[in-house]
N, C-alpha and C positions, 0 to 999 in steps of 0.2 A: 848016929843015922839020925833021927829021930831030931835032933839037936840041930846038925847039918842043914834038913828041910824045913827046920822052922826059918834057920838064918836067911837061907835063901828065901822061904814069901815074905820074911820082913824085909830084906833087899826089892825083890819085886815090888811088895807095896810103896816103898819107900819110893821106888824111880816113880812109879803109876801119880804118885801123889805130887812129884816134884813136876809132870808134863799137867800135871792137869792144873798146881797153880800158876805155871808158868803161864796157861792157855788163860787164865782167868785172868793173868796182870796183864797177858796182851789186848785181852777185849775190854779191859779197867780202862786200858792205857788208847786204846783205838776210840772207845766211847769217848771218854774225858776229850780225845781230841777231834772229835766229832764239833763242826761248826756247819752252820747254816744260815745264809745269809742272802737277803731280801734286796730287791732294788725297784722300781716303782715309778714311771720314767712315762708322762702322759704325751698323747697323741690327740693333739688337738683338729687335728684336720680328719681322722679319722672318728674321732670323739669315744675314744677309747685308753686304758690307761695297761702298758706292757710292762708284766712282773716277769721279772728274770730269777732263778735262785740256783744255786748250785746243789751238786749231789753232799749230804754229809762229810759220806765219808765210803771206804771202799767195804768195808764189810761185809754186806748183805746189800740186795736190791731195796727201795724204798718206793712207797706212795706219798703222793700227797694233799693237803686240802688246804686249801684261802681261805682267809680269814679278814674280812674285811669288817669297818665301823663308817659309815657316813653318818651326816650332819643329821644330830637329833635322836644317833642312837647312845642308849647307855651302855651297848657292850659291843663283842664284835661278835657277826655271822658270816657262817659259811657262806662262800660264796660259787657258781658253776666254775667249771676249771675244764671243760671237752668241748673238740669242735666237733666231735661224732659220738653219738648218742644210742644205747644199748636199754632198750625196755622192753620189760615182761608186764605185757596186761594180763593180770589175775582176773577172770570174770565172772559173773555166776550164771551158771547153768540155767536149765528150764525147771519147773516147781516139782517138788514130790510131796506126794500127799502120805499123810501119819492119821492112821486111823483107830480108834478102839477093837479090841476081839472082845469079845464073852458076850452072855444072856444078860446083859441092863441094855435099856431101851429108851430114847426119848420120852420124853415124859409132858406132853402141852399142860400151861397153868401150874409147871411146879418150878417155874427156873426161876434166880435170884434175880430179882428187879427184872427180871425177863421172860417172854412166855415160856421157853422151852429150857425144861433141865435135864437131867441124864437120872434115872430112877434103876433102882434092883427089881428083878422080876420072880422071884421066889415067894409064895406065902403059902407053902404047905409046909406043917412039922417037920423036924428035922430034916432042913434044906439048906442049900447055900447057892446061889446067886454071884457071878464075879464077875469083872471086866478089866482087860489090861491092857497099858499103852507102852511099848518100846522105841525108843529114842537114843538117836545118838545125840549126846550134847558138846558144844562146840568148847565150852568153857565151863568153869564151874557156877556154877548160880543157885539157883532156890527151882522149887515147884511148889505152887501156893494154891487153892482152890477153896471154893467153897459147899460145906455139906450140911445138909440137913437128916437127922433120924426123926421118925414117927415111930416107937417100937415098944415094945414088953419090955419095962429098966429093969437092966442087969441079967437079962435073961436070951434076947434079941440083940443083936450087935451091927455095926457097921466098922472095917478094917481098913487098917490102909496101909501096902507093902511095899518099899522099895530095894527090890534084887530078894526079893522072898523076905526080908527083913522087917517086922507089926513094926508102925511108927505111930499108930492110931487105933482105938478101939474107943466105942462109943454107943449107949446104949440111952432109951427113953424117947418122952415125945419134947423135942429138941427143936427150939427154933434154927432158922440158916447162922451157920457162925463157920469164920476163914481159920485157914491153919496153915502152917507153911516151913517148910525142911529144903536145907542146905543140901544140892548135889553137887555130884565132884562130876570133873569132864571126862567123858565117855557115851558109853552104852549103856543104857538103865533101862531095867521093867518097873513101870509101876503099876501096882492092882487093888483095885477097890472091890471088897466082896463083902455081902449081906449073909448075916450067918442065923437063924433059927434052932431053936433049942424045941424037946419033942413035943412042947405043949404049950396050948394059949397064947390066943394071936389079940393085940393089942396097937388102936391107933390104926393106923395104916400100912403100918404092917411093913413098911419099905422105906429105902436107906435112897439120898437124894446128894447128886454132887452139880456142879455150876461153877460159869468161869476158870479152871485151869489151864492156868499160866504158866507157863517152864520158859525160865533165862534162855536165851539161846532159839528158842523154836516158835513162840507164840501162846496163842490164850484161845482153849477153845470154848465159845458158848453154847451149843449145840440149837442154834435157833433155826439152822439150815439142816443139819447131818452130822452124824457122830466123828469126823475126819476134819482133817487141819491141814488147808495145801500150802506148802512151803514156797512161797515166790507164784510167779505165773508163768506162762509157756512164752518161749522166748522161740522166737523163727529164726532160721539159717541166710544168713546172705551171702552173695561171689560175687569177685573182686576179682580183678587182676593188677599186678602191682606196678612200679614202670619196671621192672626188670625183668616183664613178663611170665611172671609165676604167678598161677592161679591159687585160689585160694578159698573156702567154704570154710564159714566160722559162724558160731550165734551170734546173732547181732549184737548181744551182750560185749563181745570183742570187737566191736566197730574200730578201735586205736588203730587197730593196723591199718585197715581201708583208709581211714580218715589219713594217715601219716603217710602211707607208700602209693596209695590209687591218682594215678594223674588227674589233674584235672585244671580248670582255666583259668585259673593262679598261676599254677606251676606244674610244668609234666614229670615234676618226682613226687608229686602230693605235697599235703602241708607238711611233711616235716623236710623237704626240700633237697630230700634225698643224706640229707646230714642226722635222722632217726630212723631205726630197725626196730621192728616191735616183733614178740614172739607172744604167742597167747598160751594161757593152760585157764582151767577151770579150776574153781576156792576150791571146787572138793577134794580135787587131784593134787593140788598146792596142799592143802590141809593134812595130806597124808603123808606126805612127804616134802617138807618146803626145802631142805636141808638139798633135793637132788635137784630140786630148781633152779636153788637163787647161789649153787656154789660149782667151781669145778672139781675133781679128783684133787688138786693140788689145795684144796684150799680157798684156793682166791674167789673172787667175788666174779661173777657171770656178768649181772646187768649194774648201768650204771645209775637207772631208776624202775621201780615198779610202781604200776599206777592199777588203782583197787577200784572199780564201781562202774560209772555209766548204763547203770542200772536203777528203777527208780528202787529206794532201798537195799540195795544188790541187793533185789532180789530177793531180801530174808535171808539170806546168808550170815554168816559172818566166819572170822577165822578161827580157826583152833586155837587152845592153848597152846601147843607146841607153834603151830605157825605164827601167834601174835609174837610169842620170846624171839624165832628169825627174825623178824622185822623188824623189833627193835634193836638185835642186830645189828644188823644190816643197815639202819638210823646212824646208830651210834660208831658205824665206821667210816660215815661221813656219805653215805648212799642216800639215794634220793627217794622220796617217799609219794606220790601222790595220790588222794583220796578222794574218790566223787560222793557225789550228791545222796547224804540218808547214811552214807558208813558210817558218820560221828553224827547223831543226831538223840533228841533227848524230846521226848512227846509229853511234854509237861502238860500239854493239855489235855489229853485224852485222860477221863479219869476211870476207862477201866487197864491203862497202861499207863502206869507212873515208873516204868523202867525205862531205859536205854533201850534201844532196838538189837542192835548188834555190842555185848557189852568185850568182847574182846577188842574191837574195832577203838572203842570207846574206850580202850586204856592209851590206846596212842593219841588223845588230843593235846597232852602234856609236850609232846615235842614240837605241836603245832600251835601252843600258847593260847589254844582254847578251851574257854570254860564255863562249862554247866550255868544252866539256871540256877537260882538257889533253889533247895530241895523245898522249901516253903510255899513254891507255888507249884508244886507237884499238883495235876489233876484238877488244876484249876481253870475256867473256859476265857481265852482269850480277851473277849471284853472285859474282865475281870483283870488283868494285867498290867503291871504299870506298862507305861511307853516302854521305859527302860528294858522290857525283855521281852518284847514284843517280836514277832518274825516277820520276814518281807518277804515278797515275791512280783515276778515282772519277767515281759520277753525282751525288757531294755537295760542292758547294764550301763554304767558310764563310767570310765576310765577315771581310778581317785588319786592314784601313785604311778611318776614317771619314772623308767627306767631299763632295765635290760629286759625283763619280764615284757613289756609294751614294744618293744621295737626290734627284738631279735630274736629269731632269724626275719620276723616280719613284724612291721611298722603296723600296727593296729592306731594309732593314734596320739592324743596328745591326751593331756589331765580336760575333762569332760564333754572327748569324744565320746559320743551313745554307738554304741554296738547292738545287734540283735541277738537273741538265741531264742530258743525256744521255751516255752514259760517254764518256770521253775524258781524255789525257793529256798530261803534257810531252815533252819533245825531246830531254833531255840535254842543255839550258842552261842557265846561270848567271843570273837576274836580280838586277841588283843595283840597280832602278830601284824604284819607288815597288809595293810589292807590295799591291794592291785584295782578292783574295779568292786562298786555298787551296783544297787538296784537303782533304777532311772522309773517314773512312773511308775510307782512302788505302791503297791495298796497292800493292807494287814491279811498272810495267810489265813484262809478258812474265813472269809470275812462273808464271803458268798460260796453256795454249791455251783457245782455246773448249769445246773440250771439258775442260778440267778436271784434263787433262794437264799436269804441269812440262815448264816448256822446257829444255834442257840435260840429260838424264838423268843422263847421261854426267858432268856438273860437279856434279849435285847443287843443286838448290834446295831447302832444306830451312823448313822454320815456325821451327827455331829463329833461321835468317839472317832470314828474312820479318819476324816479331818483333822481332828486335833494331833492324829498321831502322824499323818504326812506331812502336815507342818512344821513339828520337832523329831523327826526318827532320831534314834538312836543309831549312833556311825558305826558302832562297834556292833549291834546288831543286825544292821545292812550289810550285806558283803557278800557278794560274787565269788570273788576268789582273794586267796590270804595264803602268805605264807611265811615262812619261819626255821630260820637256817636252811636246811635241807629237806624241807616239808614242805607240803602243800596241801589244802583241800580247793577243791571247785564243784559248781554245784549243777554241772554235769551228768545229766542220768536220769532226772525224772520226768524225764520227755520218751524213757526205755530205749537207747540207741539213735536217736535224733540229732543232731547239732548242724545250725550253720557254716557255714565259711566263715561268722566270726568267729563262732566258739570253735572251730577245729584251729585256728591260726592260734587261738589264746591256748590250746591247751599244747600245741606245737613249743609255743614261748618258753611254757612252763613246764614243758619236761626238758627244754635244754635247760631252763633254769637249774632245774636241779641238779644235772650232771655235776658233782662238786668233789672228786675225787678221781685223780689224773696220777700215772708215772710218769710225767713228764716235767724239764723244768723252766718252762718261760707258758707262759699265757698273756693274751692279749684280753683284757678283762674288760667287755661290754658292759657291764652291769656298773664299772668306774664310768660312768658316764657322766658331761656335762648337764647337770639337771636342776641345774638353779638358773632362774629369771635373771635378765640382767638388768641393774640400777634404773629404776623410770628414769627414762630419757627427760634431759630441761634443754631446754632453747635457749643458748647461750648469745645469738644473737637472730634480729630478725629485721628486717629491711622492705617494705613495701614502696613503690614506685607505680602510680598508677596501679593496672591490673597484677604487677607482677610482684611477686614476695619472693624473695630471698631468705632461705631459714637456716640457720647453725645449730647443731644438735651435739650436746654431749655425747660420748658412747663409749662409755665404761661396760664392760660386760664382766657379770661375776661367776665365778667360775663354782666348782662344787670339790670341797677338799676330802680324799680320804684316805682311812688308814691301812695299815695290812700285815698282817703277817702270814708266812707260811708254817703247819707244822706238817713235819717228816713221821712215817711210820714204817719202822723197819719191817718187810715182809716175811722177814725169819723168824724173832723173835719179839713181835712187836712194839722195839721200845718206840718212844714218841721224843724229836726235838722239835724245839721249837725258833723259829727265826726272830731276829731284830724286826721293831715296829718301824715301820717306814710312814710317812703322810707324804700327799702329793696333791697339788690343786690341777683340778684340769678346769680348762677355760678355752672354750670353743671361735668365742669372737664374734662379736656382732658382723651378722650378717646383712642388716636392711631392718629399713621401719616401716611401721604400717602408720599412715596418716589419711588424716581425713580433718579438711576445714570448710566448718559452716557456721550457722548462727545459733544450738543448740548446746549449751555448756553440759549435756550429759551425754553426747554420744559418746560409743565405745567402738575402735576403729577393731574391723576383723584381724586374719591373722597373716593377710595375703600383703607380700612384700611391694610397698610401693617405690621405695628410691633404694639403693645399696648406700646411697652415698651420706653425711652427717651435715654435707651444706649441699644444699639442693634448692631450685627453682620452683615455681608452682606458680597459678594463679587464683585469684581470686576477684572479684570486682568491689565488695563492699570494704569498708572504712574501717567497719569492728566487725572482730569475729574472735573464732573460736579455734585454735590449734589442737590436735586432740593426735600422741603422738604414743605408737607404741614401740619398744623396741625389741627385736628378734634374734636372738643367736645362731650360729649355723647348728647347733643341737634340736634347732626350733624351740628354744625357751623364749616365753614371751611374756616382757615385764609388763607393770602395772602399767595404767592409764599415765598420760603426763595430758593434762589441758592445761590451758596457757589461753587467757583470754587476750587479746591483741587491744589494745588503744592507741592508735597511732599519733606522736609529736607530731606537731604544726611547729611552725617555725614562717615568720612574714621577715622582709628585709626593703626596711623603707631609705631612701639617699635621702641625706641630710648635708646640701651641699655648703649649707653657711659653716659648716664647721669639719669638712672635708671627712666623713663618716658615712657607717649604715645605720640607722636605728633597727634592733634587732628586737621579736621578741617572740617566747615559742612556749611552749606548756604542752600540757596534755590531760583529754578528759579523763581522769581516772583519781575518783578520791581515795580507792582501797591502799594506795601505799604514797611514802613520801617519796624524791624523787630525785637524783644528783643528776647535771644535764653537763654535755659537753656538748662543744658548736665546732663544727668542722667546716670551714673554708679552701677554697681555693679559687685564685687566677684563672679565669676561660683558660687562659694557655697554657696553664701550670698541667703538668698530667697527674698529678695526686694534691686529694685532701689532708689537711694538717689541722690539728687543733688550734684553738686562738685563745686570747685572753679573755677571759669576762668577768672578772671582779676586779672592783677598786679598791679594798683593799685586802691586806694579804697578811697569815702569820707566817712567820717563816723559823724553821727547826739552821742554826746552822751548827753544822758538825764540824770542829776543826782537831785537827790534827795537831797542832802548837798552842795558840791561842785566841782568844776570842775574840774577831775585830769588827768582824759585818755591822755586829747590834750598835756601836757607836757613827760606825761610814751611814745607815739607815738613817739613824738618828739627825743624824748631818743632811742627809739629802734625798732620806725616803719622802717627804713632803707629808708625814704625815699620813702614810699611806700603808708602810710596812714593818709588823711589829715585830722583834728578833728573840727566842730564845736561844739559848747557846748551850751545848753537852757536849764533851771531850768524845771522839773517835771510840775509846775505850768504853762509855758510859753506853756508848749506841750498840757497842758491838755487844755487850751483856743485856740489853733490852732492845732492839731495834722496833719494838711493835708500838714505840711512843711516837713512831713518824706520822701515824695515822689522824695524829691529832692538828695538823698543820699542812698549810695550802702547797708550799713550796721545800722544798730541801735544799739545805748550799752544802760542797763536801770540798774541805780544801781550805786554800791559801794558804799555803807556806811550799815554801821549794822541797819539790822530789815529797811534798804530803809527807815531810817529815818521816818518812818511810812506815806508813800505818795502813795499811789494809783494812776493809770491813773484811770481815767472818765471814763463813758459808752461810748462816741462819742470814747473817744481817743483808744477806747479798739475795738472799729469795726473798725475804719482806722486802727487798727493796724494789726488786723485778716485780712483786705485786702489788707496790705503791703504782712505780711507773705504770704497769698494764691498767690500772684505776685510772688512768689519767691525771694526777698530780704530776706538779711538777719538778724538777731534778736540774740543779746547777752544780756541775761539774768543774771544780779550780783547776789549776795549772798542776804538773802530774799525775792526777789520779790516775788517769786512764794511759797509759803507757804502758807497752808491752814487756821491758824487761823487769819491770818494777812493781807493780801491783797485778797481781793476776784477777783477784775477784771483783775489783776496780773494773780491771779492761773486760771482764768478761760481757761489762752491757754495753761496749760501745757499739752494737749491733742497734740497741735501742736509739744512738743519738746519730746513726746514718755513717758511722764510721769507723774505718778501716786501722785498723793499728799492724803497721808491718815491720819485718824482718827482714833477715838473708833469706829464709827460705819462704817466704812467702809469695814469691815470683812478682814482687813489684820492685823494677829496678830500681837501684841506689839513686838515679840520675833523678828519679820522679821526687826525692827528698832536697831542702835545701838547707845549707850552710851559714853560721852565721859569720864565719872567717873564711869563707871560701874555699874550704880543705877539705877532701871528698873524703867522704867517709862522718863526719859530723852530724850530717842529714837532718838540719832544722835550718827555720827561717826563725828569726831572732833581731828583735828593735825597740828604739822605745818612742819610736813613732808608728800608730797602727792608724789606714786610711778608712775610712768608710766607704763600704760597694759595693752596698745594697740600703735602698731607704725602704722606710717603712715605719711600724708601731713602734720597732725597739732601740729606735732613732730619735725618736722624735715625744714618746710619751713616756713618764710625765717630762722628760726634760727633751728639751729642743737641742740634740748636740752635735748636728750638722746636718748637711746633705753630702752626696756620693761626693769622693774627692777630698775630702775633708779630712785634715791629719787633725789626731788626736795626741796628747803626750801622755804615755806612760811608764811608768817605772819599767827596766829593761827586762825583759823576757824572750820568750820563743818556744813553740813545739817541740814536736821531737816526734819520730818515726810515726805521723801519724796520717789517711789521707779522709779528709772531710769531705763528704758527699752530701753533706745536707745544707744547709741556707750559713754562707757564709759573711755577715755584717759586715767584719773585719780585717784587713790582714795586714800583716808587715810591709813596710818599705823599705823591702832587703835588696838590698844587690842583685843575689841572685833571681829574682822573679821580677823585674822592674815593671812587667805589666801587668802582675798578679793575673795573672791566667792560670796557678799550679794551685789545684786544692792541697797539696801536702802545705802551702803557706796559706796559714789561719790563724787569726788572735780570736776571733769568737764564731762560733759555731752553733746553729740550733737544728733539730729535727723536731716536732708536735710538741712535746710539754719536756724536754729533755735541751741542757744547752753544753755548752763548754766555753772555760773563757782561760788564758794564761795569768790571771790573777795569781799570784803567788810566788812568784818565782824570788824577788825581794824579800820575803818573811822570811828571816832565820832570826837564829841568835846576833847578836850584836849590832843589827839593823834598828835604826829609831821611829817608832811608828809610824812619825812624818812623813816617814819614805815609803812604808808599804801601798803606799794606792795614792794617786794622783785624785786631784777633783775631777779631772773628765772621767777617769777610771770608776770612781765612786761615783760617779751620777748616770754611769752605764751599766754599772750592777744594780743598779736599781731602777733602772729602764726593764733590764735583764728580769729581773726577779720577777717586774710586775708583769712581762711577756709569758711566765710559765705560770702563771696564777689563771686554769682553764678547768677547774671542775667549782662548780656552783649550786645551788638551791635555788639562785633566785629566777627569774623567768624573765630578764629583760637585759638589754646592755646596748649602747654605743658604741658599735668597733670603729675606734681610732685606726685598728690595723687595716681597713678598708679603704685605705686610699686613692686620690686621683693619681694615679703617679704616669700617666701618660702625657705625652707635649701636644698641645694641639696641631690643628696640620699647621704645614707651612702655610706663611699670608701670602695669596696670588690675588690678579687680578688688579696690580698696580698700573695708576694711570698719574701723568702730571700732565697739570697745563698752565698756562703763564698771561700773566694778566698784568704788562707793564712790569715790575719787580715782582711781582707777589708771583708764587710760585704754588697753584693748589695739589695736592698730593693724597690721591687716594685709593684704598683697597677694598677688594671682598673681607669681610667677617669670615674667620676661619674657622671651622671647626672643632669645638672643644671634645677631644675623643672620650677622655675619661678609662674608668677599669669599671669592666663587669665581674662581677665574683658569685660564686655561687656558694648556696650552706645549706648543709643539711645538722639536726640536734641529734642527740645520741641521749637516751633519757634511762635510767638505771634504777631499776627498782630497788627501794633500799629491802623489800622484804624478801623479793623473787631473786635482786640480783640480776633480774635480765636487762637486757641491754635493747633497748627500741630504738630505731629509728626512722626520724621523717623522710618525707619529701624532700628532694631537691629544689628550694628558690633560687632565682638569681637576681639582681641588682646591680643597677651600673652608676657608679657615682660621676656624676662631671660637675665640678666648679663653677664651668662658666671662665669665656675671656675677660678678665682685669684689664689688660691695656695691652702696652704695645711699648716696646723698645727699640729706639732708629737710633740709624747715622745718618746726615747725611754728608757727606764729601766727595771729593772728586778722585779715590781710592777703591778702587773695586773688591778688595778684600776684607774690608773692615768690620767687625762682627761686634754689635752692641752688644751693652755689659748687662744687662737683664733688669736692669734700671726702667722702670714703665715712666714712660716720658708723656706718653698720650692714652688714656679712655677711649677715645673715639676714632676710627678708622678714613679718617681725613684730615689731613694736616693742611695750613696756608704760612708759605713761607720768604721770606723776599730775598733776592739773590740779586744784588746790582751786576755782576759779574759775569761776561758772558762767557759762555764756557760748557763742557761735559761732563756733569755730575750723575752721582749715584744716590738711591735712599738703599741702608739697608736695616731689613728691620722684623723680629723675634716677635711673636704675640708672646702671651702671658697670660696663662690662667690664676685661678682664687688660688691655687694649691702651689703657686710658684714656677708649675713646667711652663719650661720657653722649648716654643718651637725651634723648628731648622731659619736661620735665617736665609729670608729672601731677599737679593738685592736686585734694583733696577737703576738702570740706565737713562737717562734725560739731556736735553739740553735747554739752556739756556740763552734768549738771543736778549742784547745789550734792551734796555727800558724805552719808552718813547719819549723821546725830548723833543720840543720846537721853539725856535732861536728865530729873531726877527732883527733886519737889517736892513731900514728902511726912512723914508719923511714922514713922517707925523702928522704936519701941516700943511693944509692946499684951502686953493681956494674955491664957491663953488663954480662949475663946470669945469673944473681938472680933473684929470684922468688920473685915475691912484696906481702907483706902482708899487706892487707885493711883492719884495724879497724873505723867504723862509727857508729853511734850514733843520732839518730833520734828522733823528738816529732811531733806530730800531728798523722793524720791519714794515715801515711804512708805504703803501701803495699809492696813496690818494690822499689829498688836501685840499681843500677847498677856504673860501674867502666869504662869510656870510655880511654883505654888509648894511648900515643901518636902516638905509631904505629898502622897500620892496623892489622898484623896479627903477629904471631908465630906459632910455632908448635902447639899451644891449641886453635888458637880463631884466626880467618878469618877477623873476621869488628872490632876488636881490643877493643870489648866491653862485659863485662862479667859481669853475675847478682851477685851481693855479696850476701848471706847467712843467715839466724836467721832471727827476727822477735820483734816485741813488741820494737823496737825502737833503735838494736843491730843489726849492721849490717857486715859481713866479709869475705874476702876469703874459699875458703873452704879451711881445715886443717886438719881433724881429718878423718879416715873414716866412719864414725859416721853420718858423713854426705854426703857419695856418695865418688865415685872412686878419688882417691887425683888427682884433678888438680890444677897446681899453673900456676898461671902468671908469665911469666921470660920474665927480657927484653933481648931482640936480642942479640948475644955473638956479632954480629958486629956495636952495637952501640956504637957512638963516644960518649966520655967525652962531659958531657954538663947538663944543665938545661931542664927537661921536664918536660909538664902541665899531670895530672889524675885531668878527669872529674870526680865529683863523682854526681849525679842525682838519688832524689827522689823522689816518684809518689805518690801522695794522694788521697783518694777519700771520700767528702764528707756523711754525712745523705740526702742530699737530693739530690745525688746524680753527683752534680758535682765533677768534678776532677780539680789538679792541679798538678805541678812539682815545683822543686828546684835542683837549683845546685852549686857546688861549685868547685873552679880548687883547686888544688892539686900540689904544683911543685915538683919535684922529682929533685935529680940531681945523674947523675951518672959518676963512678969513677971507669975504668981500667975494667977489665972482667974477668970470673971465668968460666968453665963451669964443668958439672958434669951428665954425662946424664940420671944416675940414679933417682937420687933426685935431686927434686926441689929447697931444701935449703941446701948451705952446711955450715956448721958452721965451721969459720977459726978459 
């Protein structure tokens, strides 16, 4: 039976053991499979980081603590994790008094270094007097006192007892001595007695004590009484919270009123309804801390416990058991806030070189607070080194930015001054995070309340005070410090008074300390962007008149945080740590505070003046300072960036003789050197473009196949272009070499030999182009289907590379063979379509319409939206109107030419490029040299390209066969160009823009090309035929004629043709058929024939008068080319011209004059002389003619 029973017991034990083993295995498996994963997601708009984690396992409930490490931290700290905070305010009660009992008494003149001491009263033989003191010590410590005895040696004794056990016995005539004894926490009775034997009295026959000091209680000095008051009297306050509940509490418990009573700032108090407060006196708390802090299930009731709010906590310390419980509370992640003087060390008080409250002092380790070294105990403040001074003020300044300064109250930024009741530090060194420091500081206890200096014998002096104020020790000057889930604030010196600022600080601090949660997510408002933005820089500035346009860099620096979460099992205390995650929150630039003035030291305020990084403003001065702060959306402010603006200048003077404009520029700043780029546009253009400004260029040829450019430029560079060559592979390995050159040339091989630049080279080339340096791309470098990195640069050349998905119809492309789908233009003839520097410097290669010969090449899949200088003579674009047809295009400092299609293996070098093409490449390279350190340039790209006005005011006049044609001198219009210069500082890399200036280049009328014919549609050939605005020509044939005339200026620009019609009459001729020999007295017969528009003919005789004529001149009659003297009655009265009868024989002249008038109103005359021979005489009075 016994055996069977034993077997049963063994079986039962085995089953129980198996069950336990299985349970342990399950637990091990469960914990082994526990996993805690944390994610962190920045919310820039809200300026917080969203934290999310999982429940590790389902075996038990968990609480969580979040750990964060911010920039500058050496380790992780716990952070707040609750949105509603429950606070226990452990407040000090009113004072209580501890008194000596017995029959000793105060004695004047018998104090230790003072007036009063405490003395025995028995002086008769065989007697005893005693005094006792009963105290409840909050913690273990010491009792120390000074004593003196004046008695019969070895017979009359002073005794000291602790709880009835003797600790001291002495006799004799002794001076003052100090003794100290250890005492445990709790209630103790201390007794002093003086006993006399049966006979003999010696000396004073008395025992004395003074300066009885008990840890956690205080010091009895007996100067005024034999009692010691612990703390002071505290009045009550009555208030109603935001929920309508009324409370009456000691003023030392004001925290509940501050957090819950409605006020002008918030209807729910400074706790905003987020913070609820319970209050308990420290005496009750000390008696049973467990009951106040824990629920019946062992969980914690409160998130935060607050001690203090009264000066020196009214003299009350934590009990030993309460201190132990508070440490456990802290270790479990709960928050502790200590008020003024809870932790303090009175090193400067000679009579008390120990902490006020020793148990509170034990909590210093959690706050990362360090006591002043003990060697300074008892040292008066003027003797302390500045390193260990203490400070006080009614002003505190924010010294650290984060959750504690802006949640739930925005109390300010770093440097903000807040008002508090006067308070001070307590000779403690804060090594944690100091959020607020004292402002307007002065050393504590420098002066008393009456303004008199303390320690007058040692001598506070203004020089000592001033020296300290100039260089306060930062970790001694603090108003609020935190470390992990603990904090200490100097609230309380004012005995329950607090300003609104201080109450807001308290609310934020309580919220900050709530660091244990049972939730699995948290919006960490402590994880804020607290990093100042980068100091902004001006990247571009332009001043025109009083208008200033400024472009700023705008980089906000975020703040990086690392997190992990610790889960604690609520059943067994198991702790599990998550992964560590790191994230950066960047709120982004909100705007800028800007001041423009002539003061180099101005600091803008933090008011945002513009939200844009590109903005305009006004300032009348030409030289000034721009001061800028960047402010991000979290309110972080950058350092001040100050820029001294010296405006570049530029002048433009036309030089008509060279068909160019002389440019001179510079900047009145010697602090750095500058690179210059000049921008130009014709007044009719919409955009400025950069122009060449160098007369010698260094060129880097990045070749994909063979280096050929150097040979071409040796032949056609005119000594202005030097070339170095590297393969594209070499360039890709070290693209920074490009910065040694003015222009870089890529390509010159068919399909670019299928070689692209790499990403590094593309980025370098992008910066190079943006700096203003020139780049020339060859055939097939930018081609959408082949070389993506080259092609990505097409925006710089204002080119669009298209494919079937681009939305550009294929019809916009052109084909060399007319087959749809080939989509390119190509030919060996290219035609100049634009005139300017690129077509005539340094080589004059032709005018618009000139055709040049190149090896066959083509474009492909591109639309050039820039300047097209040449196009293919292509049958698909006969009018050359489509931008998909181009041979050479430029935009700013970039160009693309279709050179290279003929360069591939098997083609001899002589066929790579024609002479025309090599000259054109030289011109293009020269055109791209657009960055210089020089300050002057004769701009040949600014040419007179506009024809003169059409000739007008043409008139023609005729004299005989001479046709005089004249016209008005037409206006030569010229071209007006606008310029500005960009100066880039080599030190600050900042671009400065000058004002815009303009100049008109007009070369003037050089002459005229004309044709005179009878064809109304003739065009002159532009050859200058006359430099005058009138001509005289001979035309002998009557008829209708035309003059066709063009004005040509000195730049070769020809006006439109002006055509003028005029009629030419036959020229004046006079012929005669008449008798030339007469006798005196004979009548002369004159017969004249004329041609031309003759309307009158006269005959002037050689004699001046006769009986018929007094002038010797007579008009002939007739018309229509036939003129004669009158001979018939039908012509009027018969008048004859008779040779005077007294005329001697001889030869005489008759002058015949014909008068003409042309249709244009001009008149002309022509005369002939007819010799007449006179022989003999004849007289007949009645007849004018006598027939012999």
